[in-house]
matplotlib code that plots the C-alpha trace (Angstrom):
import matplotlib.pyplot as plt

x = [-0.1, 1.0, -0.2, -0.4, -1.3, -5.2, -5.8, -8.9, -10.8, -9.9, -6.7, -5.7, -3.8, -5.4, -4.1, -4.7, -4.1, -4.1, -3.7, -1.7, -3.5, -0.9, -1.7, -0.3, -3.7, -5.0, -7.7, -8.2, -9.4, -12.3, -11.5, -7.8, -8.9, -11.0, -8.7, -5.4, -7.6, -8.9, -5.4, -4.5, -2.5, -3.8, -1.7, -2.0, -4.3, -7.8, -10.0, -13.3, -16.2, -19.1, -22.4, -22.7, -26.1, -24.8, -21.6, -22.4, -25.4, -25.0, -21.2, -19.5, -20.3, -18.9, -15.7, -15.2, -15.7, -12.9, -10.6, -10.5, -10.0, -7.1, -5.8, -2.7, -5.2, -6.1, -9.3, -9.5, -13.0, -13.8, -17.4, -19.1, -22.1, -23.6, -22.2, -19.0, -17.9, -18.8, -16.3, -13.6, -14.1, -13.6, -10.8, -9.3, -9.4, -11.4, -10.7, -14.4, -17.7, -21.0, -23.7, -27.2, -29.1, -32.9, -31.9, -31.1, -27.4, -27.2, -26.4, -24.1, -24.1, -27.5, -26.8, -29.9, -33.5, -35.0, -37.8, -37.1, -38.7, -39.8, -37.7, -38.1, -37.8, -39.8, -42.7, -42.0, -44.5, -42.5, -44.1, -47.5, -46.2, -46.9, -45.0, -43.4, -39.8, -37.2, -33.6, -31.9, -28.6, -26.4, -27.8, -26.1, -27.8, -29.7, -32.5, -33.0, -34.1, -36.5, -37.9, -38.5, -40.4, -42.5, -43.2, -44.0, -46.2, -48.3, -48.6, -47.2, -45.7, -42.0, -39.1, -35.3, -34.3, -30.8, -28.3, -24.9, -23.3, -22.8, -25.1, -24.3, -25.6, -28.9, -29.5, -28.9, -31.6, -34.1, -33.5, -34.3, -37.6, -36.9, -37.5, -38.1, -35.9, -36.1, -33.9, -33.4, -35.8, -33.2, -30.3, -33.0, -31.7, -33.4, -33.5, -35.4, -39.1, -40.5, -43.8, -46.8, -49.7, -51.8, -49.8, -46.7, -45.9, -44.7, -41.2, -39.9, -37.0, -33.5, -31.1, -27.6, -25.2, -21.4, -19.5, -15.8, -13.8, -14.1, -10.7, -7.6, -9.2, -6.9, -7.7, -7.7, -10.8, -12.3, -11.6, -13.2, -16.0, -17.0, -17.5, -19.4, -22.1, -21.8, -22.1, -25.3, -26.7, -26.9, -28.3, -30.9, -31.4]
y = [0.0, 3.4, 6.7, 9.5, 13.3, 13.9, 17.1, 18.9, 21.4, 23.9, 23.5, 21.4, 18.0, 14.8, 11.8, 8.3, 4.9, 3.1, -0.8, -2.1, -4.5, -7.0, -5.2, -1.6, -0.2, 1.1, 1.0, 3.7, 2.2, 4.6, 3.6, 3.9, 7.4, 8.6, 7.2, 9.1, 12.2, 12.0, 11.3, 15.2, 15.6, 18.7, 19.9, 23.5, 25.4, 26.6, 29.1, 28.3, 30.4, 28.7, 30.6, 29.3, 28.0, 25.9, 24.2, 21.8, 20.2, 20.4, 20.6, 17.5, 14.6, 17.2, 18.2, 14.2, 13.2, 16.4, 15.1, 11.6, 12.3, 15.1, 14.0, 16.9, 19.6, 21.6, 22.7, 25.7, 26.8, 30.0, 30.4, 33.8, 35.9, 36.1, 39.8, 39.6, 36.3, 38.2, 41.2, 38.8, 37.2, 41.1, 41.2, 38.0, 36.1, 33.6, 31.9, 30.7, 31.5, 30.1, 33.0, 32.6, 35.8, 36.3, 36.5, 33.2, 32.9, 32.4, 29.5, 27.2, 29.8, 28.4, 25.7, 25.3, 26.8, 26.3, 28.0, 29.1, 27.6, 28.3, 25.7, 25.0, 21.9, 19.0, 19.9, 23.1, 25.9, 28.9, 29.6, 30.1, 32.6, 36.5, 38.1, 35.5, 34.7, 34.9, 33.7, 35.8, 36.0, 39.2, 42.2, 41.5, 38.2, 37.8, 35.0, 38.2, 40.3, 37.9, 37.0, 40.7, 41.9, 38.7, 39.3, 42.9, 42.6, 40.2, 42.5, 39.8, 41.7, 39.8, 40.2, 38.9, 36.5, 35.7, 37.9, 36.2, 34.8, 31.1, 28.9, 27.0, 29.9, 29.9, 26.1, 26.3, 28.8, 26.5, 23.3, 25.0, 26.3, 30.0, 30.5, 29.7, 30.9, 31.1, 28.3, 26.7, 23.5, 21.2, 22.2, 21.6, 19.3, 16.2, 17.4, 20.1, 20.8, 22.5, 24.7, 26.2, 27.2, 30.4, 32.2, 32.1, 34.0, 32.5, 33.3, 33.6, 31.5, 31.6, 30.8, 28.9, 30.7, 30.0, 33.0, 32.6, 35.8, 37.9, 36.6, 34.9, 31.6, 29.2, 25.3, 23.9, 26.7, 25.6, 21.8, 22.5, 24.4, 21.6, 19.1, 21.6, 21.7, 18.8, 17.5, 19.8, 18.5, 15.3, 15.4, 18.4, 18.3]
z = [-0.1, -0.6, 0.7, -2.3, -2.8, -3.9, -5.1, -4.1, -5.8, -2.5, -3.9, -0.4, -0.3, 1.2, 2.0, 0.4, 0.9, -2.2, -2.7, -5.7, -8.1, -9.2, -13.4, -11.9, -11.0, -8.1, -5.3, -2.7, 0.4, 1.6, 5.5, 5.2, 3.7, 6.5, 9.3, 7.4, 7.5, 11.5, 12.7, 12.8, 15.9, 17.7, 20.4, 22.6, 24.4, 24.0, 25.8, 26.1, 27.6, 29.0, 31.0, 34.3, 33.7, 30.4, 32.0, 34.3, 32.6, 28.2, 28.1, 29.8, 27.4, 24.8, 26.7, 27.6, 23.7, 22.9, 25.3, 24.4, 21.0, 21.5, 24.6, 23.9, 24.2, 27.3, 27.1, 29.6, 30.9, 31.6, 33.3, 33.7, 32.7, 28.7, 29.1, 30.7, 28.1, 25.1, 26.2, 27.0, 23.6, 22.2, 24.2, 22.9, 26.9, 25.3, 22.4, 21.7, 23.6, 24.3, 25.2, 26.5, 24.6, 23.4, 19.8, 17.8, 16.3, 12.4, 10.9, 12.6, 15.5, 17.0, 19.1, 21.3, 21.4, 24.7, 26.9, 30.5, 33.0, 36.7, 38.8, 43.0, 45.3, 44.7, 47.1, 47.7, 48.2, 47.2, 44.1, 46.0, 48.2, 48.1, 46.9, 45.2, 45.9, 43.3, 43.3, 40.6, 38.9, 38.7, 37.2, 33.7, 33.6, 31.1, 32.7, 35.4, 32.9, 31.2, 34.9, 36.0, 32.7, 32.7, 36.2, 35.9, 32.4, 34.6, 37.6, 40.1, 43.2, 43.9, 46.0, 45.3, 48.0, 45.9, 43.5, 43.0, 39.9, 40.8, 40.6, 44.0, 46.4, 43.9, 44.3, 48.0, 47.7, 45.7, 47.8, 51.0, 49.0, 49.9, 46.0, 42.6, 40.0, 35.9, 34.2, 30.7, 30.8, 29.0, 32.3, 35.4, 37.9, 38.6, 42.3, 41.4, 39.9, 37.4, 38.0, 35.8, 36.3, 35.6, 38.8, 37.3, 34.1, 30.9, 30.0, 27.2, 24.7, 25.4, 22.6, 23.1, 20.8, 19.9, 19.1, 17.6, 16.8, 13.8, 12.4, 13.6, 14.2, 14.8, 13.7, 17.1, 18.5, 14.5, 15.8, 19.1, 18.1, 15.6, 18.4, 20.5, 17.4, 16.6, 20.2, 20.7, 17.2, 18.3, 21.5, 21.1, 17.3]

ax = plt.figure().add_subplot(projection="3d")
ax.plot(x, y, z, "-o")
ax.set_aspect("equal")
plt.show()
């Protein structure tokens, strides 16, 4: 067998493995072609921004597969609010980032569409109290603005119980049945319950988008972006 260079229409060269027949003709082995193409070794570091509400529930399977396929790549996770991560991308502090936003990204940049839901303790009654106790994120949290707008539009009296950027204090507040909070439906932990009813205002759809720099995107960053896009598509359609 020989490895040959095949010229493509994109002026690039792809590797192909050819088995020579006795008559001198050659047979391209498709499986070998794919293995040769997939054998590219990536090495280095890529800095990935992921919002607090997405990182724990949606990213582990994707990052695990990427680590298995590219063991020489260090993925550094930066978790923050979407507003802060967007600024970090502009300033070059992350190589790519996911964002939760009220508008969908264009084309492949849109990873997930999901409605916000009200979440609280299983068997709890915080969702029936007056005024309604709400656990909100920081001022820059996108879910906070959506929740406040929905409550105000419905004329529901409410009060803030927990206003932090980290999810751990929010989880503690919810599990103690001290408040309810807005979550993406696909990120609700099993230990919490989703509440619906006419006494709670409907929340809008949010979109998980992927953003890359406008220029200077490395091959390593592009590879991780491909894994993220394919991972969301396979799991969430």
